[in-house]
C-alpha positions in Angstrom: -37.1 -36.1 0.3 -34.4 -35.0 2.6 -31.6 -32.9 1.2 -28.0 -33.8 1.9 -25.8 -31.3 3.6 -23.4 -29.5 1.2 -19.8 -30.1 2.1 -17.1 -27.6 1.0 -14.2 -29.1 -0.8 -11.0 -29.1 1.1 -8.5 -26.7 -0.3 -4.9 -28.0 -0.1 -1.7 -26.5 -1.4 1.1 -28.2 -3.3 2.4 -29.9 -0.1 -0.9 -31.2 1.0 -1.3 -28.7 3.8 -4.6 -27.0 4.3 -4.6 -23.3 3.3 -5.5 -20.7 5.9 -8.3 -18.3 5.2 -7.3 -15.0 3.6 -8.4 -11.7 5.1 -9.0 -9.2 2.4 -8.8 -5.5 3.1 -10.3 -2.7 1.0 -8.9 0.6 -0.2 -11.2 2.2 2.4 -9.3 0.2 5.1 -6.0 1.3 3.6 -7.1 5.0 3.5 -8.2 4.9 7.1 -4.9 3.3 8.2 -3.0 6.0 6.3 -5.0 8.8 8.0 -4.1 7.3 11.4 -0.4 7.0 10.4 0.0 10.7 9.2 0.6 12.2 12.7 3.6 9.8 13.2 5.3 11.2 10.1 8.0 13.9 10.5 7.2 17.5 9.7 8.6 19.3 6.7 8.2 16.6 4.0 8.3 18.0 0.4 8.1 14.8 -1.7 6.5 11.4 -1.4 8.4 8.5 -3.1 6.4 5.4 -3.9 7.8 1.9 -4.7 6.3 0.5 -7.9 3.2 -1.7 -7.6 1.3 -1.6 -4.3 3.6 1.0 -2.8 2.5 3.6 -5.3 -1.1 3.3 -4.2 -0.1 4.0 -0.6 2.2 6.9 -1.7 -0.6 8.3 -3.9 -3.1 8.3 -1.0 -0.5 9.8 1.4 0.4 12.5 -1.1 -3.3 13.4 -1.6 -3.8 13.7 2.1 -0.7 15.8 2.6 -1.0 17.8 -0.6 2.5 16.9 -1.7 4.2 15.9 -4.9 4.7 12.2 -5.6 7.3 10.3 -7.7 8.6 6.8 -8.0 12.1 5.6 -7.3 13.2 6.0 -10.9 11.9 9.5 -11.0 13.8 10.2 -7.8 17.0 9.0 -9.3 16.6 11.2 -12.3 16.4 14.3 -10.2 19.7 16.2 -10.6 21.8 17.4 -7.7 20.7 21.0 -8.3 17.1 20.0 -7.8 17.8 18.0 -4.6 18.2 21.2 -2.6 14.6 22.1 -2.9 13.3 18.8 -1.5 13.6 17.4 2.1 13.6 13.7 1.9 
């Protein structure tokens, strides 16, 4: 008995257009991209500020590589004017 060829169902979005394939990247890819990006950053950074959600992951990896402190935007706003003098943003 001959088997029939399996056909993948056609994935369409709300408007009936075919979805393009998604290219997934891993954290390892992100980490290697950050390592390549570090030489382009200015010297003398004292603090890394991450934007909530996926930006904090990038900020965290960057802070780990540069051995710097990390905060989010809300934490940056809470820093008083007297504390700003010790950080170079």
